[in-house]
ZABAMAR-7020 format. One record per residue (C-alpha): residue number from 1; residue in one letter; chain; x negated, y, z. Coordinates in steps of 0.05 Angstrom, whole numbers, plus 5000, padded with zeros to 4 digits. Each point is the difference from the previous one (the first is absolute). Example, Ala and Ser with C-alpha at 12.3 -4.5 7.8 and 13.67 -1.06 7.14 Angstrom:
2
node pos:1	code:A	unit:A	east:4754	north:4910	up:5156
node pos:2	code:S	unit:A	east:4973	north:5069	up:4987
END
This chain:
250
node pos:1	code:M	unit:A	east:5353	north:3727	up:3138
node pos:2	code:N	unit:A	east:5027	north:4965	up:5061
node pos:3	code:A	unit:A	east:5031	north:5039	up:5057
node pos:4	code:S	unit:A	east:4962	north:4955	up:5048
node pos:5	code:D	unit:A	east:4932	north:5025	up:4975
node pos:6	code:L	unit:A	east:4967	north:5036	up:5058
node pos:7	code:T	unit:A	east:4928	north:5010	up:4977
node pos:8	code:P	unit:A	east:4966	north:5016	up:4934
node pos:9	code:A	unit:A	east:4975	north:4928	up:4998
node pos:10	code:D	unit:A	east:5073	north:4977	up:5004
node pos:11	code:L	unit:A	east:5017	north:5045	up:4941
node pos:12	code:L	unit:A	east:4944	north:4968	up:4959
node pos:13	code:R	unit:A	east:5023	north:4930	up:5018
node pos:14	code:S	unit:A	east:5071	north:5017	up:4977
node pos:15	code:A	unit:A	east:4973	north:5029	up:4935
node pos:16	code:L	unit:A	east:4960	north:4936	up:4989
node pos:17	code:A	unit:A	east:5061	north:4957	up:5012
node pos:18	code:A	unit:A	east:5044	north:5042	up:4954
node pos:19	code:D	unit:A	east:4956	north:5006	up:4938
node pos:20	code:P	unit:A	east:4926	north:4983	up:5005
node pos:21	code:A	unit:A	east:4986	north:5015	up:4927
node pos:22	code:R	unit:A	east:5024	north:5072	up:4996
node pos:23	code:P	unit:A	east:4949	north:5057	up:5003
node pos:24	code:L	unit:A	east:4992	north:5031	up:5068
node pos:25	code:V	unit:A	east:4939	north:5046	up:4996
node pos:26	code:T	unit:A	east:4973	north:5030	up:4936
node pos:27	code:F	unit:A	east:4937	north:5042	up:5011
node pos:28	code:Y	unit:A	east:4968	north:5052	up:4955
node pos:29	code:D	unit:A	east:4936	north:5039	up:5010
node pos:30	code:D	unit:A	east:4999	north:5054	up:4947
node pos:31	code:A	unit:A	east:4928	north:5018	up:5015
node pos:32	code:T	unit:A	east:4976	north:4931	up:4979
node pos:33	code:G	unit:A	east:5056	north:4974	up:4955
node pos:34	code:E	unit:A	east:5014	north:4941	up:5047
node pos:35	code:R	unit:A	east:5068	north:4967	up:5000
node pos:36	code:V	unit:A	east:5018	north:4941	up:5045
node pos:37	code:E	unit:A	east:5068	north:4968	up:5006
node pos:38	code:L	unit:A	east:5016	north:4953	up:5057
node pos:39	code:S	unit:A	east:5062	north:4957	up:5003
node pos:40	code:V	unit:A	east:5033	north:4988	up:5067
node pos:41	code:A	unit:A	east:4966	north:4931	up:5002
node pos:42	code:T	unit:A	east:4931	north:5027	up:4983
node pos:43	code:F	unit:A	east:5006	north:5057	up:5049
node pos:44	code:A	unit:A	east:5024	north:4953	up:5055
node pos:45	code:N	unit:A	east:4940	north:4955	up:4987
node pos:46	code:W	unit:A	east:4952	north:5058	up:5009
node pos:47	code:V	unit:A	east:5036	north:5018	up:5064
node pos:48	code:A	unit:A	east:4996	north:4929	up:5027
node pos:49	code:K	unit:A	east:4926	north:4996	up:4985
node pos:50	code:T	unit:A	east:4987	north:5068	up:5032
node pos:51	code:A	unit:A	east:5041	north:4983	up:5061
node pos:52	code:N	unit:A	east:4960	north:4936	up:5009
node pos:53	code:L	unit:A	east:4936	north:5041	up:4995
node pos:54	code:L	unit:A	east:5027	north:5047	up:5053
node pos:55	code:Q	unit:A	east:5024	north:4948	up:5048
node pos:56	code:G	unit:A	east:4945	north:4948	up:4989
node pos:57	code:D	unit:A	east:4934	north:5031	up:4981
node pos:58	code:L	unit:A	east:5012	north:5069	up:5031
node pos:59	code:A	unit:A	east:5037	north:4974	up:5062
node pos:60	code:A	unit:A	east:5052	north:5055	up:4995
node pos:61	code:G	unit:A	east:5071	north:4994	up:5026
node pos:62	code:P	unit:A	east:5056	north:5034	up:5038
node pos:63	code:G	unit:A	east:4976	north:5060	up:5039
node pos:64	code:D	unit:A	east:4942	north:5015	up:4953
node pos:65	code:R	unit:A	east:4997	north:5063	up:4958
node pos:66	code:L	unit:A	east:4970	north:5001	up:4930
node pos:67	code:A	unit:A	east:4976	north:5065	up:4970
node pos:68	code:L	unit:A	east:5016	north:4996	up:4926
node pos:69	code:L	unit:A	east:4954	north:5048	up:4963
node pos:70	code:L	unit:A	east:5026	north:4985	up:4930
node pos:71	code:P	unit:A	east:5035	north:5042	up:4947
node pos:72	code:A	unit:A	east:5067	north:4981	up:4969
node pos:73	code:H	unit:A	east:4979	north:4935	up:4966
node pos:74	code:W	unit:A	east:5029	north:4931	up:4990
node pos:75	code:Q	unit:A	east:4949	north:4972	up:5049
node pos:76	code:S	unit:A	east:5021	north:5051	up:5052
node pos:77	code:A	unit:A	east:5072	north:4975	up:4993
node pos:78	code:V	unit:A	east:4974	north:4929	up:5011
node pos:79	code:W	unit:A	east:4966	north:5020	up:5064
node pos:80	code:L	unit:A	east:5062	north:5035	up:5026
node pos:81	code:L	unit:A	east:5042	north:4937	up:4992
node pos:82	code:A	unit:A	east:4944	north:4956	up:5027
node pos:83	code:C	unit:A	east:4998	north:5042	up:5063
node pos:84	code:S	unit:A	east:5075	north:4992	up:5007
node pos:85	code:S	unit:A	east:4994	north:4925	up:4991
node pos:86	code:A	unit:A	east:4947	north:4993	up:5055
node pos:87	code:G	unit:A	east:5032	north:5051	up:5048
node pos:88	code:V	unit:A	east:4942	north:5049	up:4993
node pos:89	code:T	unit:A	east:5015	north:5074	up:5002
node pos:90	code:A	unit:A	east:4980	north:5034	up:4935
node pos:91	code:A	unit:A	east:4974	north:5071	up:5005
node pos:92	code:P	unit:A	east:4989	north:5029	up:4930
node pos:93	code:G	unit:A	east:4949	north:5055	up:5006
node pos:94	code:G	unit:A	east:4992	north:4984	up:5074
node pos:95	code:D	unit:A	east:4939	north:5015	up:5042
node pos:96	code:P	unit:A	east:4950	north:4942	up:4994
node pos:97	code:A	unit:A	east:4968	north:5017	up:5067
node pos:98	code:S	unit:A	east:5065	north:4984	up:5037
node pos:99	code:A	unit:A	east:5020	north:4940	up:4957
node pos:100	code:D	unit:A	east:4986	north:4927	up:5014
node pos:101	code:L	unit:A	east:4979	north:4988	up:4928
node pos:102	code:V	unit:A	east:4995	north:5040	up:4936
node pos:103	code:V	unit:A	east:5012	north:4988	up:4926
node pos:104	code:S	unit:A	east:4964	north:5050	up:4956
node pos:105	code:G	unit:A	east:4995	north:5018	up:4927
node pos:106	code:P	unit:A	east:4933	north:5018	up:4968
node pos:107	code:D	unit:A	east:5008	north:5075	up:5014
node pos:108	code:T	unit:A	east:5011	north:4995	up:5076
node pos:109	code:L	unit:A	east:4946	north:4951	up:5021
node pos:110	code:E	unit:A	east:4962	north:5050	up:5043
node pos:111	code:E	unit:A	east:5063	north:5021	up:5036
node pos:112	code:A	unit:A	east:5019	north:4927	up:5010
node pos:113	code:R	unit:A	east:4934	north:4985	up:5035
node pos:114	code:A	unit:A	east:5029	north:5034	up:5062
node pos:115	code:C	unit:A	east:5041	north:4937	up:5013
node pos:116	code:R	unit:A	east:4967	north:4954	up:5050
node pos:117	code:G	unit:A	east:5042	north:4941	up:4979
node pos:118	code:E	unit:A	east:5002	north:4960	up:4935
node pos:119	code:R	unit:A	east:4991	north:5039	up:4936
node pos:120	code:V	unit:A	east:5024	north:4980	up:4931
node pos:121	code:A	unit:A	east:4984	north:5037	up:4936
node pos:122	code:L	unit:A	east:5036	north:5000	up:4934
node pos:123	code:A	unit:A	east:4966	north:5021	up:4935
node pos:124	code:L	unit:A	east:5068	north:5016	up:4968
node pos:125	code:R	unit:A	east:4972	north:4977	up:4934
node pos:126	code:P	unit:A	east:5045	north:4974	up:4944
node pos:127	code:L	unit:A	east:5029	north:4930	up:5013
node pos:128	code:G	unit:A	east:4979	north:5003	up:5073
node pos:129	code:G	unit:A	east:4925	north:4996	up:4983
node pos:130	code:R	unit:A	east:4946	north:4998	up:5053
node pos:131	code:F	unit:A	east:4945	north:5050	up:5016
node pos:132	code:P	unit:A	east:4937	north:4990	up:4959
node pos:133	code:Q	unit:A	east:4964	north:5004	up:5067
node pos:134	code:P	unit:A	east:5041	north:4990	up:5063
node pos:135	code:P	unit:A	east:4997	north:5061	up:5046
node pos:136	code:A	unit:A	east:4959	north:4987	up:5063
node pos:137	code:G	unit:A	east:5043	north:4987	up:5061
node pos:138	code:F	unit:A	east:5062	north:4982	up:4960
node pos:139	code:A	unit:A	east:5032	north:4936	up:4975
node pos:140	code:D	unit:A	east:5016	north:5005	up:4925
node pos:141	code:Y	unit:A	east:5075	north:4987	up:4994
node pos:142	code:A	unit:A	east:4992	north:4973	up:4929
node pos:143	code:V	unit:A	east:4950	north:4948	up:5025
node pos:144	code:E	unit:A	east:5038	north:4979	up:5062
node pos:145	code:V	unit:A	east:5072	north:4997	up:4978
node pos:146	code:P	unit:A	east:5000	north:4949	up:4942
node pos:147	code:S	unit:A	east:4985	north:4941	up:5045
node pos:148	code:Q	unit:A	east:5056	north:5016	up:5049
node pos:149	code:G	unit:A	east:5063	north:4957	up:5003
node pos:150	code:D	unit:A	east:5059	north:5014	up:4954
node pos:151	code:R	unit:A	east:5050	north:4992	up:5057
node pos:152	code:F	unit:A	east:5001	north:5039	up:5064
node pos:153	code:A	unit:A	east:5032	north:4987	up:5067
node pos:154	code:P	unit:A	east:4987	north:5046	up:5060
node pos:155	code:Y	unit:A	east:4975	north:4968	up:5063
node pos:156	code:A	unit:A	east:5059	north:5033	up:5036
node pos:157	code:P	unit:A	east:5065	north:5029	up:4971
node pos:158	code:V	unit:A	east:4994	north:5074	up:4983
node pos:159	code:D	unit:A	east:5042	north:5044	up:5045
node pos:160	code:P	unit:A	east:5042	north:5048	up:4957
node pos:161	code:A	unit:A	east:5000	north:5050	up:5058
node pos:162	code:A	unit:A	east:4923	north:5002	up:5004
node pos:163	code:P	unit:A	east:4962	north:5057	up:4966
node pos:164	code:A	unit:A	east:4990	north:4985	up:4926
node pos:165	code:L	unit:A	east:4979	north:5065	up:4967
node pos:166	code:V	unit:A	east:4968	north:5066	up:5022
node pos:167	code:A	unit:A	east:5001	north:5051	up:4944
node pos:168	code:G	unit:A	east:5015	north:5074	up:4989
node pos:169	code:G	unit:A	east:5013	north:5013	up:5073
node pos:170	code:L	unit:A	east:5048	north:4941	up:5006
node pos:171	code:E	unit:A	east:4994	north:4936	up:5039
node pos:172	code:L	unit:A	east:5050	north:4949	up:4976
node pos:173	code:S	unit:A	east:5016	north:4929	up:5022
node pos:174	code:G	unit:A	east:5013	north:4949	up:4946
node pos:175	code:A	unit:A	east:5075	north:5007	up:5010
node pos:176	code:E	unit:A	east:4997	north:5076	up:4998
node pos:177	code:L	unit:A	east:4958	north:4997	up:4937
node pos:178	code:V	unit:A	east:5050	north:4956	up:4965
node pos:179	code:E	unit:A	east:5058	north:5043	up:5021
node pos:180	code:R	unit:A	east:4966	north:5064	up:4978
node pos:181	code:A	unit:A	east:4980	north:4968	up:4933
node pos:182	code:R	unit:A	east:5072	north:4979	up:4987
node pos:183	code:S	unit:A	east:5024	north:5071	up:5017
node pos:184	code:D	unit:A	east:4948	north:5029	up:4952
node pos:185	code:A	unit:A	east:5020	north:4952	up:4945
node pos:186	code:A	unit:A	east:5073	north:5021	up:5008
node pos:187	code:G	unit:A	east:4979	north:5074	up:4998
node pos:188	code:L	unit:A	east:4962	north:4988	up:4935
node pos:189	code:G	unit:A	east:5057	north:4960	up:4970
node pos:190	code:L	unit:A	east:4959	north:4936	up:4996
node pos:191	code:T	unit:A	east:5035	north:4933	up:4994
node pos:192	code:A	unit:A	east:4980	north:4929	up:4981
node pos:193	code:G	unit:A	east:4962	north:5003	up:4935
node pos:194	code:S	unit:A	east:4982	north:5074	up:5006
node pos:195	code:R	unit:A	east:4930	north:5016	up:4976
node pos:196	code:L	unit:A	east:4969	north:5060	up:5034
node pos:197	code:L	unit:A	east:4938	north:5037	up:4974
node pos:198	code:S	unit:A	east:4961	north:5032	up:5057
node pos:199	code:G	unit:A	east:4941	north:5047	up:4992
node pos:200	code:L	unit:A	east:4996	north:5014	up:5075
node pos:201	code:G	unit:A	east:4941	north:4979	up:5044
node pos:202	code:Y	unit:A	east:5003	north:4952	up:5058
node pos:203	code:D	unit:A	east:4981	north:5054	up:5050
node pos:204	code:S	unit:A	east:5072	north:5016	up:5019
node pos:205	code:W	unit:A	east:5064	north:4962	up:5016
node pos:206	code:E	unit:A	east:5031	north:5029	up:4937
node pos:207	code:G	unit:A	east:4945	north:4970	up:4957
node pos:208	code:L	unit:A	east:5001	north:4933	up:5036
node pos:209	code:S	unit:A	east:5076	north:4996	up:4995
node pos:210	code:A	unit:A	east:5005	north:5018	up:4927
node pos:211	code:G	unit:A	east:4937	north:4961	up:4981
node pos:212	code:L	unit:A	east:5020	north:4935	up:5034
node pos:213	code:F	unit:A	east:5050	north:4995	up:5057
node pos:214	code:A	unit:A	east:5064	north:5031	up:4971
node pos:215	code:P	unit:A	east:4999	north:4960	up:4935
node pos:216	code:L	unit:A	east:4983	north:4937	up:5038
node pos:217	code:A	unit:A	east:5057	north:5011	up:5049
node pos:218	code:V	unit:A	east:5053	north:4997	up:4945
node pos:219	code:G	unit:A	east:4972	north:4950	up:4951
node pos:220	code:G	unit:A	east:4969	north:5052	up:4954
node pos:221	code:S	unit:A	east:4929	north:5009	up:4975
node pos:222	code:V	unit:A	east:4948	north:5055	up:4998
node pos:223	code:V	unit:A	east:4955	north:5029	up:4945
node pos:224	code:L	unit:A	east:4944	north:5028	up:5043
node pos:225	code:C	unit:A	east:4958	north:5052	up:4964
node pos:226	code:R	unit:A	east:4934	north:5031	up:5020
node pos:227	code:N	unit:A	east:4969	north:5062	up:4967
node pos:228	code:T	unit:A	east:5063	north:5017	up:4961
node pos:229	code:D	unit:A	east:4973	north:5071	up:4990
node pos:230	code:Q	unit:A	east:4958	north:4969	up:4944
node pos:231	code:L	unit:A	east:5061	north:4970	up:4966
node pos:232	code:G	unit:A	east:5037	north:5062	up:4977
node pos:233	code:A	unit:A	east:5074	north:5011	up:4991
node pos:234	code:E	unit:A	east:5005	north:4961	up:4935
node pos:235	code:G	unit:A	east:4960	north:4943	up:5028
node pos:236	code:L	unit:A	east:5045	north:4997	up:5061
node pos:237	code:R	unit:A	east:5062	north:5000	up:4956
node pos:238	code:K	unit:A	east:4973	north:4941	up:4960
node pos:239	code:R	unit:A	east:4983	north:4962	up:5063
node pos:240	code:V	unit:A	east:5069	north:5010	up:5029
node pos:241	code:E	unit:A	east:5028	north:4973	up:4935
node pos:242	code:S	unit:A	east:4952	north:4941	up:4992
node pos:243	code:E	unit:A	east:5006	north:4978	up:5073
node pos:244	code:R	unit:A	east:5076	north:5007	up:5000
node pos:245	code:V	unit:A	east:4996	north:5048	up:5059
node pos:246	code:T	unit:A	east:5067	north:5019	up:5031
node pos:247	code:H	unit:A	east:4976	north:5049	up:5053
node pos:248	code:T	unit:A	east:4939	north:5045	up:5007
node pos:249	code:V	unit:A	east:4967	north:5031	up:5062
node pos:250	code:R	unit:A	east:4938	north:5043	up:4991
END
């Protein structure tokens, strides 16, 4: 990626300019059998639509904190990059009561109700499907996001020195996040074209880095796996082979 990239959103823009067709995030849920593969271009389109939802409909911007109550999932990765694009601080597993808005999966809705700001719910169903019945007090992401614009421009430039991520006891600016992701990538031996399989959750920096930021920082890609305990050793070996995985973190 470019040395001038100072935020995760910059990294995504560079990836899009370099090779929009290559896979960026491949997601597996071994409890349901779901597999989703997103190219750089498709992922960037989801990010743009989500950032437009954030900035436009939810009126979120620099200085706001978003509690992200989602597991490791391709849609979680989209929200992380959308927050970076709009200058919103993402707090995976953060306290909804102290957040300006909250994004929740189906298993954390009651906890998310503590947020007094805007609330968005994700069903986390295959292919980004909606809730059969929208949860009371929440906007259904799958209903709201399709109509959003395919291009995003922040109302004001995002400051790389502003808080971008709060996770695992760390508070990182956009520039610090990018620097740390590059350092992690070097430590893992990742380079352009590397394909990392991660079975870690998004509740720690290690999981966020391996499951998104480190591969993105060097022009690699991630195979993000949920519920790998149901896969077994032989199943994992076959996945590594079929997905052309070069590095594994579990």
